[in-house]
N, C-alpha and C positions, 0 to 999 in steps of 0.2 A: 603284542610282544613287549617285554620290559625295555624301558629306555636305558641305554648304556652310553658311555663316552668311548669314542674311537679316536685313535691317534694315527695320523698319516704322515710319516716322514717324507721329505722331498729334498731336492738339491737346494743348497743355500742360494738365495736370489730368485727362486721360482715360487715363493710362497703365494704370491697374488694369483698366479695361474691355477695352482691347486685349490685355493680358496674358491675361486670362481667355478671350477669343475664340481666341487662338492656341493655348492649352492645350486648349481644347475641340476644336480641329481635330486634336489629337494630337501637337503639336510641343513640344519642350522649349525653354523660355525661358532664354537664357544671360545676358542683361543687361537691366536696366530703368534707363533714364535719363530725364531731363526731355524729354518730347516724342518719345521713340522707344523701341522695344523691339527687341532683337536676339534671334533664335531660330535653332535648328538644324533644317535640313531637307535637301531635295535638289531637283533640278530640277522634280520633280512638285509639291513644296511651293510653288514659284513660281506654278503654276497655281491650286492650291487657295487660296492666300493672296489672290491677285488677285480670284478669283471670289467667295469666301465671306466675307472679312473686311469688316465693316461700318464699323469705326471707324478703319481705317488710311488714311493719305493716299496712300501708294504703297508698292511693294515693291522694295527694292534688294538685289542680290547684293553682299555685302561682298567687295571685291577685296583689301583689305589696309589696314594703317595705316602712316603714315609720320611720323616725328618730323622736323620741319623748322623751323629758325630762319632759314635763308637760302634763296634761290632755288636755289642749287647743291644743297643738301641735298634740296630738293623735287624737283628734276630727277632726281637720282640715285636717290632713293627710289622715285619713280614709274616710272622706267625698269626698276627691279629687279623690279617686279610682273609676274606671268605673264599678260599681256594676251592672248597668243595662245591661251590656254585658252578665251577667251570671244569674241574678235573675229576673224571670218574675214578672208580676204585682201581681199574686196570690201566689207567692212563699213564703214558710215559712222559715224565715231566723233568725239566732241568732248566737252568739259567743259561741260555744259549749265548747271550752277549751282555756285558756290563761296560759302561763307559762312565768316566768321572771327570768333571771339570770344576776346578776351584772348590774342592771338597776335601774334608779331612780323611775320608775313606777313599783311597785311590787305587788300590790293587784289584784289578778285575777278577783275578782268580780267587782271591779271598772273599770278595763280595759274592761271587757265584757260589762258593762253597757254603758260606754262612746262610745264604738265602735258601739253598736247597735243603739244608738241615731244618730250617724253620718251617718250610713247606711240609716236609715229612712229618714233623712233630704235630702240626695242625691236622693233617689228614689221618694220622694214626689215631688221634682221639675221636675224630668224626666217624671213621670207618671201623673203629675198634680192631685194628690190625697192627701187628708189630713189623710186618714186612710186606712190600708191594712188588708184585711180579713185573709191573710196568711193561706188559706185552700187548697193550692196546694201542689206540691212536696216540699221536705225538702232540704234546702241549708245551712248546718251548716258550720260555719267558725272557723278556728283554728289560733291562733296567738302565736308566740314565740318571746319573747324579749331577746336579748343578747347585753349587753353594749349599751342600749338605741336604738338599731335598732330592729324594729318589722318586722318580716316576716309573711305575712298574706296569708293564703291559704284556699281554698274551699275544704271541705272534700267530695271526690267522693265515698268513700268506705262504710261509715256507720259503721256497726260493724267491729271491727278490722279484718284484713285479716288472723289472726291466727285461726279464727273461720271458719274452712273449712266446718263444718257441720257434721263431722263424730264422733266427740268425745262427746258422750252422757254420758259416764261413765268415771270417772277419779280416779286416785289413789291420795293419800294424798299430794304428792309433785310433781305434773306433770310439765313437761317442755312444753313450748308452741310449737305449730306446726311450727311456723315460725322460732323459734330458733333451733329446732331439724333439720329442713330442711337445715338451713344455716350451721349448724355444719357438717352435712353429706356432703354438697357441698364443705365445707372447706377442707375435706380430699380427698385423691386420689381414694376413693372407686368408682367403676364402677359396673354396673348392672350384669356383668358376674363374679363378685367376691363374696365370702361368706361374710355375715354380721351377727353378733350375738350381741344381747343386753341381757346380763344376769340379768339386773334389769329393765325389760321392762315396769313395771307399767301399765299404760293404753294403752301401745303399740305405743306410738308416734314415736319413732325412727324407728321401723320396718315398720310402716304404711307409714311414709314419704319416707322411702327408697323404698318401693314397688311402691309408686306413682311416684317417680323419675324413677325407672326401667321401669315402664309401660308408661312413658311419659304422665302421667295424670296431666292435668293442675289443680293446687290446688283450683282455683276458679270456676271450671266448674259446681259444684253442689250447688251453693249458689247465692244469689242476692246481688245487690249493690245499694246504694242510687242513683247513677248517671244513673242507667238503667231506671229511671222515669223522667229524665231530657230531655224531648222531644224537648225543646227549644234549646238544645245544641248538643245532640247526637241522630241521628235517630235510631229508634228501630232496623232497618235492620242492622246497624253497630254492635249492640250487638249480633244479631242472627248470623251474618257472623263470628264473633270472636268465639262464642260458637260452631259453626259448625266446624271451624278449630280445636278447642280443641278436638272435637270428632274424627275428621279425623286422627289426629296424635296419638291417643290413641292406645296402643298395650297391651291388657290384656292377650295375649298368650305368653308373654316373659318368658323365663326360668330364675328362680331365686333360690338362696339359702339364704333366709333371715329368721332368727330365733329369737324368743323372749322368754326368760325364766323369771320366777319370783317364789319366794318361796311361795307366797300366792296364793292358788287355785282360790279364788274369784277375785283377780286381773287379773289372766290369763284369766278367763272367761270374764271379762269386756274387756280385750284387744281383744279377739276374736270377741266380739260383735262390738267393734269400727271398727275393720278391715273389718267386714262384711258390716257395714254401709258405709265405704269408698269404698267398691267394690273391695278390694284387698286381702280378706281373703284367697283366693286360692294361693296367692303368698308368704304366710308367714306360718311358722310352729311355733306355740306357745306351750309351755310345762311348767308344774310345775317342777321347778328344782332349788336348791340352787346354788350359785356361786361356792361353793366347788366342785360341780360335773361338772363344765364347762370343756368340752373337745371337740375335733373335730379331726377326722382322717386326714382331708385335710390340706394342708399348704397354706400360703399366704392369709389368711382370715383377716377380720377386726372385732374388737370389738369396738362398739361405744355405750357408756352407760352413764347413770346419776345415780350413786349409792347413797344411803342415806348419808347425811352428818350431821346428828344429830341436826335436827331442835329443838327437845325436849331435855331437859337436861338429862332425864333418858336414852335417846338413845346414848348419847355421849360416855358412858363408853364401849359400844360395838364396837365402830368404829375401834380401833386398830386391834382387831381380824378379823373384816370384811375385812379391807383393806389388812391384811396379806393373807387372803384367795383369795382376788382378785389377789395379787401378785403371789401366788402359781399357780393359774389358768393360768395367763399370761405365767408363766415359762413353762407350759405344751404345750402351743400352739406354735409350732415350726414355725418360720418365719412369724408370724402374726404381724399386726399393731394394736395397742390399743389406743383408744381415750376416755378420761374420763373427764367429766365436773363435778366439785364438788366444794363446798365451804369449804371443810375440808382441812385445811392448812398443815396437816401432811400426806397428801395422799402419796406423794412420799416416805416418810420415811418408812411407813408400807407396801407399795407395794414392796419396796425393790430395786427399781432402779430409776435413775433420768430420767425424761422425756427429749426427744431430743429437744422439744420445749414446751413452756408454754405461753398461751395467757390469759390475763385478760378479762373477759366478764361479763357484767352486765345482770343478769337474773332478770328483773324487777329492784328493788332497791337493790337486793342482789349481792354482789361481788363474782364471782365464777372464777375458773381457768379451762382452757381447756388444760389438760395434753396430749401431743402427743408422744406416744412411737412408733416410726416408724420402721417397719420391712423392710426387703429387697424387692426389686421389683421381681416379678416372672420372671423366664427366658422366653425369647421370644420363641414362638413356631417356630420350624424350618420348612421351606417350604418343602413340599414333593418333 
């Protein structure tokens, strides 16, 4: 298959995790930027990346780059790209999203309109047609302007990859599946270690951990736009990749993954989501406040997304809540704790300074990933 460049956007701050995931799939990373990784693959890589990557938001085929300071330059640059290599005569094509940072062209709607016209003009000459029915498969385009350089990509995923298909019920402040998975992969947690989320909400951290433990490909239970692109990817390629996802799945793995929440309705929703994901047997959910968090074993992990006072009336409760988090951490001998929160006084009330702290953007919200690292467990001596 022909070598192509693929772009995988991710959460700001999680680039190292996604880079490692891509390399583990066997692909060479060509560029690392804030919020996205570019790598080299082929059309088969489109399938593998969509099905197996846990921390990517979507997968784009890079069509090209255009330097444009005027709409004329954007039109000519877009028209010069080889759209016919990707979009068939009956394809439905449009510019689904345009973003612009520090560029002279900044109006998303104008960028989208000009690029669509340029694509039409190119394809009219190639296909010798004056009008396109656009009643075939969908080929949405995304463009990102940075300092007058436009990177243009064809979206292969459709719905964002965080939509695994299991989260039908959500709590009021859910963390996305891709970010939860990235944060777990960012820690040293392994499937043979204890993991507890005392603010489990809709169950995203425990469910993503269980999927990692079971080697469950995050995209194995959903569809993608590109699986209808028979002009580019044979159906058999998708079937082969899905078969491989099922072959490596291990639902009989032993785990100690637990999720607690003070709200019984939230716990019920988390159980339903875990059942939908097919990993409910790998997780123990329980109604329990953080003040009752305890565990007899050592060297476990807490990975959690506690409340951080999105509503004004909730903010007054945060000091006491974070004191209770700190008291619970003090009871867990030799554990490691990882907390993502937008609450800037988290360390103050938890009562200890994090060993590391990473700024992460959860959507448009600036959050902090506090890492309280415990000791490594002693190595088991050989008999």
